N, C-alpha and C positions, 0 to 999 in steps of 0.2 A: 813358132808353136812350142820348140823345146825350151827356148828362152824363157816363154810365159810360165811353162810348167816349173823350170828351175827356179824362176822368182817367187812363184807362189810357194814352193817348198822351203825357200829360205825365209819368206815371211812368216809362214807357219812355224818354223822352227823358232825363230826370233820370238814369235808371241807366245810360244810354250813356255820358253826359258823366262820370259818376263813376267808370266803369270805365276802366282804361287801355286802350283799343283800339288795334289796329294802324292804321296809315294806310290800308291797303287793306280795312278793313272793310266787309262789306256790309250791306245791310238785314236780312238774315234774322236778324242777331244782335238786332236792335231788335224783330222778331216774337217772337223766344224771350223777351225779356224782358217783352213785353207778356202773353204767355200765361202767364209766371211769375207776374206780378203779379195775373192773373185766378185762377191757382189759389190764391194766397195768400188772396185775398179770400174765395173760396169755402171754404176751410178754416177761417177764423176765424169765419164765421156758422154756429154748430151749431144744430141743431133744439132747441126749447125742450122740457122735460119738462112733462107735463100733471098729474103727481101728486107728493105727497109721502107719504114712508112715515115711521113710528115704529116701533121695535122693541122689544118687550118679552118678558120671559121667565116662564114658569109655572114648575113644578117641573122641576129640571134635576139629576138625580142619574144613575140608570142608563137613564133616558128623559128626554128634554128637549123640553118644548113651548115653541116659538117663536110669539108672538102679534104680528100686524103690523097697524097701523092704516093704511089707505090712504085718502089723502083727495085727490079730483079738484079741482085748483085751476082747471080751465078751464070755459068755458061748452060743452064738447063733451059728448056722451053717450058714454062709454067702455063696451064691451061685449067679452066674451070675455077678462076680466082673469084672468091667472093668477099664482100666487107660486111663486118658487123660492127656497129658503132653503140655506145651506150653513153647517154649524155646525163651529166649530173650537175646539178645548180647548188652550191653553197653545201656540198657534201652529201646532197640527197639525189637519189636517181629519179629523173624526170621522164625519160622515155629511151627508146632504142630505135633503130633504124638499120635496114640492110640494103645492098646494091650489089648487083652482079657486075664484076669488072671484065671478065672474059680471059683472054689468052695475052700473055706477056713474053715477048720474045726475049732472048737471053741479053742481059745488059740493058733492057729497055726500061721506059717509064710509061706508067698508066695513070690516070687520075680517075676517082671515083668521088661522088657525093651522094648525100642522102639528106632528107629533111625529116625532122621530128616536130610533129605537130601533136600535142597532147594537153589533156585538162590541167596535168600537174605542172607542165610548162607554162601555160596560161596564168595559172594560180601564182607560180613563182615570179613571173614578170609583173602581175598585178601587185604583188607584196614589194617588188622593186620600185614600182610607182610610188608606192606609200612610203619608201624611205628604207627598206631593208637592202642588203646586198644582193649582188647578182653576179657571183663568181662562177663562171661555166668551166666545165671539164669534161672532154670526150676521151673515153678509153676505146681504142679500136682492135678489132682481130681480123686479120686476113687469113683466110683459109685458101688453099691452092693445092693443086696435083701436079706431078711431074714425072716423066720416065726416067728410070735409072740407066 
């Protein structure tokens, strides 16, 4: 705690000496600089993710199956895990799907899959049959809860 406070004071002092401050500057500018240094330090340290995902596809024509391998890379027990997948073809979003994964033990692996069946996907496949491209991409989001 004292080291962090001393570090913030040094950063604030360095910031005020580097800035061209007017002669009548008060100490409130030093406090503002210290709070800005605290905010930047807080935004740099983001929370670590506890999972890794790998996406694969099943049959992808007028219906598309999205399979996801979810690996828990932590020692924590994850529960209430859910998969949200968004399918896009040629850069255009054609549908979404969700699946409940359940619990994932520590360092364990679970598989989830969901199927997209929409009219937009059907139209994209019909365009593919007529000669257009059919590049599919799925962005996935896995939500979970864990005990600290």
